VOGU-3710 file (C-alpha; in Angstrom, 3 decimals, decimal comma):
1> mprpfpkkis> 7,428/35,025/10,328  10,973/36,436/10,480  12,729/37,572/7,330  14,873/34,920/5,590  18,553/34,757/6,399  21,385/33,487/4,166  22,415/29,873/4,717  25,743/28,146/4,273  26,232/25,380/1,724  26,766/22,941/4,597
11> qikptlsnls> 23,268/23,782/5,849  21,609/23,340/2,449  23,485/20,263/1,219  21,871/17,669/3,583  18,452/18,626/2,240  19,196/18,923/-1,472  21,467/15,864/-1,627  18,712/13,510/-0,424  16,190/13,941/-3,208  14,279/11,086/-4,810
21> vsshfavtfa> 14,813/10,184/-8,473  12,116/9,079/-10,893  13,819/5,999/-12,366  13,466/3,598/-9,424  10,019/2,038/-9,313  8,214/-1,257/-9,790  4,681/-2,129/-10,891  3,140/-5,409/-9,727  -0,046/-6,973/-11,043  -1,768/-9,493/-8,774
31> glsgglmthl> -5,230/-10,506/-7,684  -6,598/-11,064/-11,190  -9,806/-13,088/-11,209  -9,719/-16,812/-11,951  -11,662/-16,392/-15,187  -9,297/-13,692/-16,434  -6,216/-15,733/-15,529  -7,626/-18,754/-17,357  -8,274/-16,606/-20,428  -4,729/-15,178/-20,338
41> ktkgildryi> -3,200/-18,657/-19,972  -4,884/-19,739/-23,189  -3,031/-16,839/-24,846  0,348/-17,894/-23,425  0,424/-15,397/-20,531  1,352/-17,406/-17,420  1,231/-16,438/-13,749  5,019/-16,312/-13,424  5,335/-13,919/-16,346  2,776/-11,525/-14,849
51> addlsllccr> 4,415/-11,632/-11,419  8,050/-11,238/-12,532  8,734/-10,162/-16,117  5,840/-7,770/-16,592  7,030/-5,651/-13,686  10,406/-5,131/-15,395  8,826/-4,385/-18,776  6,737/-1,527/-17,394  9,077/1,308/-18,335  6,854/4,257/-17,431
61> aslpgsahat> 4,064/4,762/-14,938  2,502/7,572/-12,964  2,128/7,992/-9,261  -1,603/8,603/-8,861  -3,239/11,955/-8,443  -6,579/12,852/-6,919  -8,772/15,857/-6,337  -12,016/16,931/-4,737  -15,058/17,992/-6,679  -16,590/21,111/-5,157
71> tniignyqgl> -19,812/23,070/-5,227  -20,510/26,725/-4,507  -22,495/27,616/-1,403  -24,087/31,061/-1,613  -26,007/32,756/1,154  -24,151/31,853/4,342  -22,358/35,205/4,239  -23,475/38,267/2,327  -21,568/38,771/-0,898  -19,408/35,662/-0,444
81> aekmahtrtf> -19,482/32,377/-2,384  -17,918/29,471/-0,480  -16,579/26,281/-2,000  -17,353/22,972/-0,295  -15,906/19,590/-1,238  -18,486/16,864/-1,864  -16,727/14,030/-3,781  -13,161/12,815/-4,040  -12,169/12,017/-7,601  -9,252/9,916/-8,867
91> tqmsmefyvd> -7,589/10,563/-12,187  -6,938/7,899/-14,798  -3,435/6,489/-14,966  -1,147/5,745/-17,915  1,419/2,925/-18,090  3,912/2,198/-20,851  5,376/-1,258/-21,456  8,309/-2,524/-23,488  7,066/-5,169/-25,913  9,193/-8,339/-25,808
101> nkyrslkfle> 9,886/-10,368/-28,960  7,114/-12,814/-28,022  4,656/-9,898/-27,696  3,493/-11,148/-24,317  3,257/-7,704/-22,692  1,108/-6,510/-25,588  -1,006/-9,674/-25,425  -1,505/-9,136/-21,702  -3,143/-5,760/-22,332  -4,969/-6,764/-25,511
111> hwleymsggs> -6,552/-9,877/-24,071  -7,441/-8,247/-20,756  -9,484/-5,746/-22,754  -10,834/-8,581/-24,898  -11,964/-10,505/-21,823  -13,898/-7,503/-20,498  -16,170/-7,416/-23,573  -15,998/-11,113/-24,510  -19,096/-12,296/-22,688  -20,819/-13,054/-25,992
121> rldgadptrd> -18,472/-16,002/-26,549  -20,196/-17,760/-23,652  -23,246/-17,867/-25,937  -21,206/-19,405/-28,733  -20,709/-16,199/-30,743  -17,921/-16,525/-33,319  -15,874/-13,324/-33,874  -15,000/-14,437/-37,436  -18,631/-14,496/-38,571  -21,069/-11,733/-39,433
131> gyyfrmrypd> -23,367/-10,627/-36,657  -20,809/-10,973/-33,915  -21,622/-8,756/-30,949  -19,972/-7,711/-27,693  -21,371/-8,354/-24,242  -19,679/-6,910/-21,186  -18,747/-9,152/-18,263  -19,490/-8,339/-14,659  -16,993/-5,899/-13,061  -15,891/-8,484/-10,473
141> dykcsetrii> -14,650/-10,655/-13,363  -12,185/-8,138/-14,798  -11,344/-5,646/-12,044  -8,188/-6,077/-9,955  -7,565/-4,767/-6,441  -3,980/-5,965/-5,881  -2,079/-3,861/-8,428  0,620/-1,750/-6,806  3,189/0,856/-7,783  6,208/0,913/-5,482
151> kferdyknyl> 8,552/3,897/-5,668  11,884/3,149/-4,002  15,395/4,558/-3,746  18,792/3,231/-4,786  19,545/1,816/-1,349  16,141/0,011/-1,262  15,621/1,232/2,313  12,960/3,871/1,757  9,975/3,319/-0,459  6,426/4,476/-1,054
161> eykfinlfpl> 3,606/2,150/-2,055  0,293/2,775/-3,811  -2,431/0,144/-4,035  -5,191/0,509/-6,632  -8,698/-0,723/-5,876  -10,806/-2,106/-8,746  -8,302/-1,281/-11,462  -8,869/-2,261/-15,103  -7,505/-1,174/-18,506  -9,668/1,490/-20,100
171> sldaipvsye> -7,906/1,756/-23,454  -4,829/0,645/-25,387  -3,172/3,283/-27,554  -2,357/2,603/-31,184  1,279/1,566/-31,662  3,017/3,038/-34,723  5,464/0,877/-36,677  7,769/2,245/-39,355  10,689/1,364/-41,642  12,435/4,578/-40,547
181> gsqilkatai> 14,951/3,610/-37,911  14,242/0,699/-35,600  13,190/1,548/-32,060  12,012/-0,451/-29,087  8,328/-1,173/-29,463  6,230/0,228/-26,627  2,595/-0,269/-25,686  0,746/2,394/-23,731  -2,461/1,662/-21,817  -4,792/3,887/-19,829
191> fsydyhiagk> -6,105/2,385/-16,577  -9,078/3,414/-14,505  -9,713/2,572/-10,856  -12,128/3,469/-8,069  -9,585/4,769/-5,562  -6,068/4,186/-4,308  -4,500/3,596/-0,905  -1,319/5,559/-0,192  1,067/3,471/1,878  1,474/-0,187/2,756
201> sssldrkrde> -1,816/-2,012/3,095  -1,235/-5,716/3,709  -2,633/-7,434/6,791  0,907/-7,824/8,175  1,561/-4,098/7,808  -1,678/-3,347/9,632  -0,692/-5,736/12,394  2,604/-3,866/12,773  0,851/-0,470/12,725  2,758/0,455/9,555
211> aendspsqkq> -0,150/0,652/7,099  -1,083/3,740/5,067  2,188/5,547/5,833  1,550/5,534/9,595  4,615/5,969/11,774  4,902/2,888/14,027  6,375/4,901/16,882  3,567/7,439/16,871  0,932/4,736/16,600  2,408/2,961/19,596
221> qaksfaeqya> 2,529/6,175/21,592  -1,129/6,789/20,814  -2,070/3,540/22,538  -2,542/3,536/26,282  -0,074/1,664/28,454  -2,860/-0,657/29,573  -3,738/-1,524/25,968  -0,114/-2,309/25,100  0,247/-4,443/28,209  -2,962/-6,341/27,514
231> nknldgskdf> -1,909/-7,068/23,918  1,439/-8,530/24,993  0,282/-10,274/28,150  -2,811/-12,174/27,037  -2,310/-15,041/29,491  -0,728/-12,993/32,282  2,509/-14,985/32,198  4,823/-12,325/30,731  5,719/-8,744/31,428  5,417/-5,844/28,987
241> lgvalpndmr> 8,614/-6,768/27,151  7,684/-10,436/26,835  9,878/-11,663/29,713  8,318/-14,543/31,702  7,072/-13,483/35,126  7,634/-15,464/38,337  4,796/-17,793/39,295  3,457/-15,519/42,039  3,002/-12,705/39,503  1,249/-14,677/36,781
251> nrnssssrli> -2,247/-14,158/38,124  -3,911/-11,393/36,145  -6,076/-10,579/39,147  -3,137/-10,040/41,489  -2,288/-6,579/42,769  0,897/-6,564/40,679  -0,948/-7,294/37,443  -3,591/-4,703/38,228  -0,833/-2,240/38,948  0,905/-2,905/35,638
261> addrflngdn> -2,299/-2,644/33,635  -3,434/0,459/35,474  -1,319/2,922/33,515  1,809/2,617/35,651  5,144/2,759/33,916  8,005/0,432/33,060  11,605/1,129/33,900  13,619/0,634/30,691  16,697/-0,524/32,630  16,525/-4,324/32,951
271> allisegirg> 12,777/-4,158/32,280  12,032/-3,504/35,975  8,342/-2,983/36,701  8,109/-0,099/39,147  5,563/2,160/40,796  5,174/4,378/43,830  6,658/2,474/46,780  5,810/-0,953/45,381  8,331/-3,680/44,772  8,629/-5,164/41,278
281> fgsssnrgsn> 10,429/-7,973/39,519  13,117/-7,363/36,910  14,325/-9,309/33,905  16,001/-12,731/33,928  19,115/-11,279/35,523  17,107/-9,936/38,489  14,393/-12,573/38,561  13,768/-14,051/41,984  14,955/-10,938/43,836  12,951/-7,926/44,918
291> rks> 13,970/-4,375/44,298  12,586/-1,150/45,686  11,438/1,381/43,154
//
């Protein structure tokens, strides 16, 4: 590597002036089980509040971290201990919420935790009487796999998305109250989850080859020409760009179709299908006329 050389401010400024800031993010809770949603509704926590207001009231969150647990392997090489990864681990995550004057954000956390250990109420147990006990519900009843943290920029053009699989609140911190100077009340909860997905993960994003931070252009380049043609020309009636072909070219078994699907290339000008010494048909402006490649 060559020694470093001094750089001008004009060379450094484009890099250092395009840095992300920590104050633009959104947290969305979705995919809660039907039993949990019914329990929250009885406490005054409605779907619309969870989808809209709760996202704004989350004033602090953490982009997730992860690590690999390792073990030492001794004996492969004399005098050397090697480390090998065997399990990926995901750290717990903390979120802090502003508490509104109806205490709904605090109720959301409190009653989610209550629902997790409230299985005894199905047996008629009364929490106000002696002998009350806690029975845990099944994980599928209280875990959520549609919670996301979206980190975006001021122009809303660039953003990064994290999706958490099987997330649930692990604990709710004690909230101090005091007569000494009024402050905004905040509730802090610790969440646990099985793993996270870095990048967009919806079915539409996967259809567009944009899931998990994949670059659409690189994904398209990785596909063969024949695969791209087959995906866009299922009935053999259109060319690679979706332009309708003349009737004599609509047969998938014709020599022209075999040529197109056989890794030949497409001329970007007027979408003219070309190959070595073979005539092809162009776009609507050239349709009906032949043109030598």
